[in-house]
C-alpha positions in Angstrom: -69.4 142.0 -14.2 -68.3 138.4 -14.7 -70.2 135.6 -15.1 -70.3 132.3 -13.6 -70.2 130.1 -15.6 -66.3 128.7 -15.1 -67.9 128.8 -11.0 -70.2 126.4 -12.3 -67.6 123.8 -14.6 -65.0 124.2 -11.5 -67.3 123.2 -9.2 -69.3 119.8 -11.7 -65.8 119.2 -11.8 -65.1 119.0 -7.9 -68.5 117.3 -7.9 -67.6 114.5 -10.7 -64.2 113.7 -8.6 -65.5 113.6 -4.8 -68.6 112.0 -5.6 -66.7 109.6 -7.9 -64.6 106.6 -4.8 -64.4 106.5 -0.8 -60.9 106.0 1.4 -59.2 107.3 3.9 -56.1 109.0 4.1 -53.3 109.9 7.0 -53.5 113.7 8.1 -50.1 115.4 7.3 -50.3 119.0 6.5 -48.5 121.3 3.8 -49.5 124.3 2.1 -51.3 124.8 -0.8 -51.2 128.1 -3.0 -53.3 129.4 -6.0 -51.7 130.5 -9.0 -51.8 134.0 -8.4 -51.2 133.7 -4.7 -53.0 135.5 -3.2 -54.5 132.8 -0.7 -53.3 129.4 0.6 -54.7 126.7 2.9 -52.9 124.0 4.1 -54.5 119.9 3.6 -53.0 116.4 3.3 -49.5 116.3 2.0 -50.7 113.1 0.1 -53.3 115.3 -2.0 -53.7 116.3 -5.1 -53.6 120.2 -6.4 -56.6 120.0 -9.2 -56.4 123.1 -11.4 -59.8 124.5 -11.4 -59.8 127.4 -14.4 -58.9 130.1 -11.8 -56.3 131.6 -10.7 -57.4 132.7 -7.7 -58.6 129.6 -6.2 -56.9 126.6 -4.3 -58.2 123.0 -4.7 -56.7 119.6 -4.3 -58.0 116.3 -3.5 -56.9 112.3 -3.0 -56.2 110.5 -4.5 -58.5 108.0 -5.3 -60.8 110.6 -5.2 -63.1 110.3 -2.1 -62.2 113.6 -0.9 -62.2 117.4 -2.1 -61.7 121.0 -1.1 -61.6 124.1 -3.0 -60.8 127.4 -1.3 -63.1 129.8 -3.5 -61.6 133.1 -3.4 -64.2 136.1 -5.3 -62.3 139.1 -5.1 -65.0 142.5 -4.7 -63.9 144.4 -7.0 -64.5 142.4 -9.5 -67.6 140.1 -9.3 -71.1 141.0 -8.8 -71.4 139.4 -5.3 -72.3 142.2 -2.8 -72.3 139.9 0.6 -71.7 136.6 2.4 -75.5 135.7 1.3 -74.7 136.6 -2.2 -71.3 133.9 -2.3 -73.3 131.4 -0.8 -76.1 131.6 -3.7 -73.6 131.7 -6.0 -71.4 128.3 -4.9 -75.3 127.0 -4.0 -76.5 127.5 -7.3 -73.9 125.8 -9.1 -73.6 122.7 -7.1 -77.0 120.4 -6.8 -77.1 121.1 -3.4 -79.9 120.3 -0.6 -81.6 119.8 3.3 -78.1 122.0 4.2 -78.2 122.8 7.9 -76.5 125.6 9.5 -73.4 124.6 12.3 -74.1 125.6 15.7 -70.1 126.1 15.3 -68.6 126.8 12.5 -64.8 126.3 12.0 -62.3 129.2 13.1 -61.0 131.0 9.5 -58.5 133.3 10.7 -59.3 136.9 9.0 -62.3 135.8 8.1 -65.2 138.0 8.8 -68.9 137.4 9.4 -68.3 133.1 9.0 -71.3 130.8 8.6 -70.8 127.0 8.2 -73.7 124.7 6.7 -73.8 120.3 6.3 -75.6 119.6 3.1 -76.2 116.9 1.3 -74.4 117.4 -2.5 -75.4 115.1 -5.8 -73.9 114.5 -9.5 -74.5 112.3 -11.8 -76.8 111.0 -9.6 -74.5 110.3 -6.8 -75.2 111.5 -3.6 -72.3 112.8 -1.0 -71.9 114.5 2.1 -70.4 118.9 2.1 -69.7 121.4 4.6 -69.4 124.4 2.9 -68.2 127.5 4.9 -68.5 131.5 3.6 -67.3 135.0 4.9 -65.5 137.9 4.0 -62.1 139.9 3.7 -62.3 143.8 3.1 -60.2 141.9 -0.5 -63.0 138.8 -1.0 -65.5 137.6 -0.3 -65.1 133.5 0.0 -66.4 130.2 0.0 -64.3 127.3 1.4 -65.8 124.2 0.3 -65.3 120.0 1.3 -67.1 116.6 -0.9 -66.8 113.5 0.2 -68.8 110.3 0.4 -69.2 110.4 4.3 -67.9 113.1 6.6 -67.4 111.9 9.8 -66.3 113.2 12.9 -62.7 112.6 12.0 -63.2 114.5 8.9 -65.2 117.2 10.3 -62.1 117.7 12.9 -59.4 117.2 9.6 -61.6 119.9 7.8 -62.0 122.6 10.8 -58.0 121.4 10.9 -57.5 122.8 7.3 -59.8 125.3 8.0 -57.6 126.8 10.9 -55.0 127.5 8.1 -56.2 129.9 6.0 -54.1 132.4 4.6 -54.8 135.4 1.9 -52.2 137.8 0.7 -54.5 140.6 -0.7 -52.9 142.5 -3.8 -53.0 145.7 -4.3 -55.3 147.1 -6.5 -54.2 148.5 -9.4 -56.1 152.0 -10.8 -55.1 153.8 -14.1 -57.4 156.5 -13.7 -55.7 160.3 -12.7 -58.4 162.0 -12.3 -59.9 163.6 -8.8 -63.6 162.4 -7.9 -65.1 165.8 -8.1 -68.7 166.6 -7.8 -69.4 166.7 -11.9 -68.1 163.5 -11.8 -69.8 162.1 -9.0 -73.1 162.8 -10.8 -71.7 161.0 -13.8 -72.0 158.1 -11.2 -75.1 159.2 -10.0 -77.1 158.8 -13.4 -76.1 155.0 -13.7 -75.6 154.5 -10.1 -78.7 151.8 -9.9 -76.8 149.8 -12.3 -73.3 150.2 -11.0 -74.5 148.7 -8.2 -76.5 146.0 -9.4 -73.8 144.4 -10.9 -72.3 144.7 -7.4 -69.6 147.8 -8.4 -68.5 150.9 -6.6 -70.7 153.7 -7.4 -68.8 156.0 -6.4 -65.9 155.6 -8.3 -66.0 156.3 -12.5 -67.0 153.1 -14.8 -67.9 151.1 -11.5 -64.0 149.5 -10.7 -60.1 150.6 -10.7 -59.1 150.9 -14.3 -57.2 147.8 -14.5 -55.8 144.4 -16.7 -59.4 143.2 -14.7 -61.8 145.3 -15.4 -60.6 145.7 -18.7 -61.3 142.0 -19.5 -64.4 142.5 -17.6 -66.3 145.1 -20.0 -64.7 144.4 -22.7 -66.6 140.4 -22.4 -69.2 143.0 -21.0 -69.4 144.6 -24.3 -68.9 142.3 -26.6 -72.0 139.8 -24.8 -74.2 142.6 -24.0 -74.0 145.2 -26.6 -72.0 143.6 -29.7 -69.2 146.3 -29.1 -65.3 145.1 -29.7 -63.5 147.8 -30.8 -63.5 151.4 -30.7 -65.6 152.0 -34.3 -68.3 149.9 -32.6 -67.9 151.1 -29.7 -69.1 154.3 -31.1 -71.4 153.4 -33.3 -73.6 152.1 -30.2 -73.6 155.2 -28.4 -74.2 157.0 -31.7 -77.7 155.0 -31.8 -78.2 154.9 -27.7 -77.9 159.1 -27.6 -79.5 159.2 -30.8 -82.6 156.6 -30.9 -82.5 154.0 -28.2 -85.3 152.5 -27.2 -87.3 155.9 -26.6 -87.7 155.9 -30.4 -89.2 152.2 -31.0 -90.9 153.1 -27.7 -92.6 156.5 -29.5 -93.8 154.6 -32.8 -95.5 151.7 -31.3 -96.9 154.2 -28.8 -98.2 156.3 -31.4 -99.2 153.3 -33.7 -101.5 152.7 -31.0 -102.5 156.5 -30.6 -104.1 156.0 -33.8 -105.7 152.8 -33.5 -107.6 154.3 -30.7 -106.4 153.7 -27.4 -106.6 157.0 -26.1 -110.6 157.2 -26.4 -110.6 154.3 -23.8 -110.6 154.6 -20.1 -107.9 153.0 -18.9 -108.8 150.7 -16.9 -110.4 148.9 -20.4 -107.3 149.2 -22.6 -105.7 145.8 -22.0 -109.4 144.2 -22.7 -108.9 146.8 -25.8 -105.7 145.6 -27.0 -107.1 142.0 -26.6 -109.8 142.6 -28.7 -107.8 144.3 -31.6 -104.5 142.6 -31.5 -102.6 139.1 -31.8 -101.1 139.7 -27.9 -101.7 137.5 -24.9 -103.1 139.4 -20.9 -99.6 140.4 -19.6 -98.6 142.1 -23.3 -102.0 143.3 -23.2 -101.8 145.2 -19.9 -98.4 146.1 -20.6 -99.2 148.1 -23.5 -101.7 148.9 -21.5 -99.7 150.6 -19.1 -97.0 151.9 -21.6 -99.8 153.5 -23.8 -100.0 155.9 -19.8 -96.6 156.6 -19.2 -97.0 157.8 -23.2 -100.0 159.3 -22.4 -98.1 161.1 -19.4 -95.0 162.3 -20.5 -95.0 161.9 -24.3 -92.5 160.4 -26.4 -89.0 160.9 -24.3 -91.3 159.1 -21.8 -88.1 156.6 -21.2 -85.2 158.7 -22.4 -83.9 158.2 -18.8 -83.5 154.1 -20.1 -81.2 155.5 -22.3 -79.1 158.2 -20.9 -78.3 155.9 -17.6 -77.0 152.9 -19.9 -75.5 155.7 -22.8 -73.5 157.5 -19.1 -72.4 153.7 -18.2 -71.3 153.0 -21.1 -68.7 155.5 -21.6 -67.4 154.4 -18.1 -67.3 150.6 -19.4 -65.4 152.3 -22.9 -62.9 153.6 -20.9 -62.3 150.7 -18.7 -62.2 148.3 -21.6 -59.3 150.9 -23.4 -62.0 151.9 -26.0 -62.1 155.8 -24.9 -59.0 157.8 -23.5 -60.4 158.8 -19.8 -60.9 162.1 -21.3 -62.9 161.1 -24.1 -65.1 159.4 -21.9 -65.0 162.3 -19.1 -65.8 165.1 -22.2 -68.3 162.6 -23.6 -70.0 162.4 -20.4 -70.4 165.6 -19.8 -71.8 166.5 -22.4 -74.4 163.7 -22.2 -74.6 164.6 -18.6 -76.0 168.5 -19.4 -78.6 166.5 -22.1 -79.8 164.7 -18.9 -80.2 168.3 -16.5 -82.0 170.0 -19.7 -84.9 166.5 -20.2 -85.6 166.4 -16.2 -86.3 168.2 -13.0 -85.0 166.0 -10.3 -83.5 162.7 -9.4 -86.4 161.7 -8.9 -87.7 163.0 -12.5 -84.9 161.3 -14.4 -85.4 158.2 -12.3 -88.4 157.2 -13.2 -88.3 157.7 -16.8 -85.1 155.0 -16.2 -87.7 152.5 -14.5 -90.3 153.1 -17.4 -87.8 152.1 -20.2 -86.4 149.2 -18.0 -90.3 147.6 -17.9 -90.3 148.7 -21.2 -87.7 146.6 -22.6 -87.4 143.8 -20.1 -91.0 143.7 -20.4 -90.8 142.9 -16.2 -91.8 144.6 -13.1 -88.7 147.8 -11.8 -89.7 146.7 -8.8 -86.0 145.0 -8.2 -84.5 148.4 -9.1 -86.9 150.3 -7.7 -85.6 149.2 -4.1 -81.5 149.5 -5.0 -82.4 153.0 -5.9 -84.4 153.8 -2.6 -81.7 151.6 -0.5 -79.0 153.8 -2.4 -81.2 157.2 -1.7 -81.0 156.2 2.3 -76.9 154.9 2.0 -74.8 157.3 4.1 -72.8 157.9 0.7 -75.5 158.3 -1.5 -74.8 159.1 -4.9 -78.2 161.7 -5.4 -77.2 163.3 -2.6 -75.2 165.8 -4.9 -78.0 168.6 -6.4 -79.4 167.9 -10.1 -78.7 171.6 -10.4 -75.3 171.5 -10.1 -73.2 173.6 -12.4 -72.0 170.9 -14.7 -68.3 171.6 -15.4 -65.1 170.1 -16.8 -62.9 169.2 -14.0 -59.9 166.9 -15.2 
């Protein structure tokens, strides 16, 4: 999952420039194209190209810094954005923006679907300016077109509309080095980690969630290093050994066994939070959490949150393939062994996912409501990943 750090830096640069001056310019249009040549748009030929650090973006500003336009492209197969609203939120979170008002008539943007447009106030370094933002999508990407200046009158608004009318996308063909057909067995693997895959904004019908190419290799290498400390095959194997052989379930079981020895099991469920407060140095929320976790342990035993470890392990095997640490066959072979363990440890998808949610709550120390909603939405989807039979005869099909 790509983070939005570079987006925040780029937008901060934009705001520092466009709020720094004032002025007008004659409008003779010239085409500006992104470094990767996937998107272009025409702007005032007197404007200067600005490198925003993203090859798929287009940006240009007036010479005196009074105005600027940036076209932000977020390819759907690379970023964890799953809607136009998500694109809007990503941009607005990066701006210091306020007082957004939807425009009755959005500028025309050729090829862009689900177009939304807003006027807003933007602030940088304590200086306020005006902005217009346009959002939409194509089959390939989500887009945000951002115009900012000190003042945007009718003339500048007409200019921006003219700019939007010149939008062009040249979507590249997405390379996928995977050579394996998607069989029921592989779809079973995908379903075991579909909630996380969907939360990332990736494709839960594809092993690993992304096409196998240089972009996905870079993304998963970064993700694995940041979240798991995995930098190579050796650390990948060490991490997988820990997750499948121990994981958070061992720590959970040890903690709950200690509470049991302390007598919490002899206390009525509704009084266990008070028991924690009386006997341990914990805050109220933490006390309630431990009371709830012990209830799960009491009902399901020491492997109560094994689904959490196993689901993430299944995700990681796909990431290891995309990152280049495992071959595709190695990742699928390991997935088959893990899937067979999962299948014999739980009775159904619901049973498995309840264990996953319990583990998430233990690890994150927060509600699993959002992930439960994803699970419910996936089961209601036309391509429901959980329609694959839990008791499927899992076999090597690659």
